[in-house]
C-alpha positions in Angstrom: -3.4 4.1 -7.0 0.0 5.0 -5.6 1.2 7.0 -2.6 4.8 8.0 -3.1 7.4 9.8 -1.1 10.9 9.7 0.1 11.9 7.6 3.0 10.8 9.2 6.3 8.1 11.4 4.6 5.5 9.7 6.8 3.8 7.9 3.9 2.6 5.0 6.0 1.2 7.4 8.7 -0.8 9.2 6.0 -2.1 5.9 4.5 -3.0 4.5 7.9 -5.0 7.7 8.6 -6.8 7.2 5.3 -7.5 3.6 6.2 -9.0 4.5 9.6 -11.3 7.1 8.0 -12.4 4.7 5.3 -13.1 1.9 7.8 -15.2 4.3 10.0 -16.7 6.2 7.0 -15.7 9.5 8.4 -14.4 12.5 6.3 -10.7 12.5 5.8 -9.0 15.9 5.6 -12.5 17.4 4.8 -13.1 15.0 1.9 -16.0 12.4 2.0 -14.9 8.9 2.8 -17.3 6.0 1.9 -17.3 3.4 4.6 -15.7 0.2 3.5 -13.7 -2.7 4.8 -9.9 -2.4 4.3 -7.2 -5.0 3.9 -3.6 -3.9 4.6 -0.7 -6.0 3.6 1.9 -4.4 5.8 5.1 -5.8 4.3 7.4 -3.1 5.8 7.3 -1.6 9.2 4.7 -3.9 10.8 6.6 -3.8 14.1 5.5 -0.2 14.7 2.0 -0.6 13.4 0.4 -1.4 16.8 1.5 1.9 18.4 0.4 3.8 15.3 -3.0 2.3 15.5 -3.3 3.1 19.2 -2.3 6.7 18.5 -4.9 6.9 15.8 -7.6 5.4 18.0 -6.8 7.8 20.8 -7.7 10.6 18.4 -10.7 9.1 16.6 -11.9 6.0 18.5 -11.6 2.3 17.6 -11.0 1.5 13.9 -13.2 -1.6 14.4 -13.3 -4.9 12.7 -13.4 -3.5 9.2 -9.6 -3.3 9.0 -7.8 -6.6 8.3 -4.1 -6.6 8.5 -1.6 -9.1 7.1 1.7 -8.2 8.8 4.0 -9.8 6.2 4.6 -9.7 2.5 3.0 -11.8 -0.2 5.3 -11.7 -3.3 3.7 -10.5 -6.5 6.1 -12.7 -8.4 4.6 -15.9 -6.8 1.5 -16.3 -8.9 0.0 -19.0 -6.7 0.5 -17.1 -3.5 -0.9 -14.0 -5.0 -4.0 -15.9 -6.2 -4.5 -17.1 -2.6 -4.2 -13.5 -1.4 -6.7 -12.4 -4.1 -9.2 -15.1 -3.0 -8.8 -14.2 0.7 -9.4 -10.5 -0.1 -12.4 -11.4 -2.2 -14.0 -13.2 0.7 -13.4 -10.2 3.0 -15.0 -7.8 0.4 -12.9 -4.7 0.9 -13.3 -1.3 -0.7 -9.6 -0.6 -0.2 -6.5 -2.8 -0.4 -3.2 -1.4 0.7 0.2 -2.8 -0.3 2.8 -1.2 2.0 5.4 -1.1 0.4 5.7 -2.0 -3.3 9.4 -2.8 -2.8 8.6 -5.4 -0.2 5.9 -7.2 -2.3 8.1 -7.2 -5.4 11.2 -9.0 -4.2 12.8 -10.7 -7.1 11.3 -8.3 -9.6 13.6 -5.6 -11.0 12.0 -2.2 -10.4 13.8 -0.6 -13.2 12.5 -3.2 -15.7 9.4 -2.4 -17.6 8.7 -6.1 -18.0 9.0 -6.9 -14.3 7.0 -3.9 -13.3 4.4 -5.0 -15.8 4.1 -8.2 -13.7 3.4 -6.0 -10.7 0.8 -4.0 -12.5 -0.8 -7.3 -13.5 -0.8 -8.5 -9.9 -2.5 -5.2 -8.8 -5.1 -5.8 -11.5 -5.7 -9.3 -10.2 -6.5 -7.9 -6.8 -8.7 -5.1 -8.2 -10.6 -7.5 -10.4 -11.1 -10.0 -7.5 -12.4 -7.4 -5.1 -13.6 -4.3 -7.0 -11.5 -2.4 -4.5 -9.1 0.5 -4.9 -5.7 -1.0 -4.6 -3.2 1.5 -3.1 0.5 0.8 -3.4 2.9 2.7 -1.1 6.2 3.4 -2.9 9.4 5.3 -2.5 10.7 8.1 -4.6 14.3 8.2 -5.8 17.1 9.5 -3.7 16.5 13.1 -4.9 12.8 12.9 -4.0 11.4 13.3 -7.5 9.4 10.6 -9.3 8.5 7.2 -8.0 11.5 4.9 -8.0 11.9 2.5 -10.9 10.4 1.9 -14.3 7.8 4.3 -15.6 5.7 1.2 -16.6 3.5 1.8 -13.5 2.7 5.4 -14.7 0.4 4.3 -17.4 -1.5 1.9 -15.1 -2.2 4.5 -12.4 -5.5 6.2 -11.9 -4.1 8.2 -9.1 -0.6 9.2 -7.8 -0.4 11.1 -4.5 3.0 12.4 -3.4 3.8 13.1 0.3 6.4 15.9 0.6 8.0 16.7 4.0 8.3 20.3 5.2 12.0 21.0 5.6 11.3 23.6 8.3 8.9 21.5 10.4 9.3 17.7 11.0 5.6 17.5 12.0 4.3 19.0 8.8 4.2 18.1 5.1 2.1 18.4 2.0 0.1 15.9 -0.1 0.1 16.7 -3.8 -1.8 15.0 -6.6 0.7 14.1 -9.2 -1.8 12.3 -11.4 -5.6 11.9 -11.4 -7.5 10.1 -14.1 -11.2 10.8 -14.9 -12.0 13.0 -11.9 -11.0 16.4 -10.8 -7.7 16.6 -8.9 -7.7 18.3 -5.5 -5.3 21.2 -4.8 -2.2 20.5 -2.6 -3.1 19.6 1.0 -1.2 20.6 4.1 -0.5 17.7 6.5 0.1 18.2 10.2 1.3 15.3 12.4 0.9 15.1 16.1 3.7 14.0 18.4 2.7 11.6 21.2 
């Protein structure tokens, strides 16, 4: 699965909110969340993660020990390092693995190359096969905010693509739109509201 959006669209905030709800097993935006462990590879923006977690916990309570965070990237191009990551995740037994962001875990791979993005799709498959988890990549859209940046090779591999769209009239609002959903019914667009603390 992929969550995409332009820089500054609050993708990581939305994903962290999903993570907390999955780890606690509480409904997210009115949708059922099955409780599961979560592994987050925070390869971008890890410096601000602590304050984001504190803000989330002030609203919902402790995330608990079911969220494991690796605050640095593991490169998908490095097959050995990725295999170590997959084994570590397998031992944890997550239901959700987050890669934030795709660009930071694919250094050395050309995102416009179908071949190179095929390597990333394979790396995602390795994690999914090792854990049985949903693997969620956070990725940027192009400069004009349309599709996900880079090769369309990832499109065929996706089961789900969610797009975060900011509200041009309100910096504390946005919309989540299902761009692709395989095998299950897609939800209608969802309004997102962000709190300022």
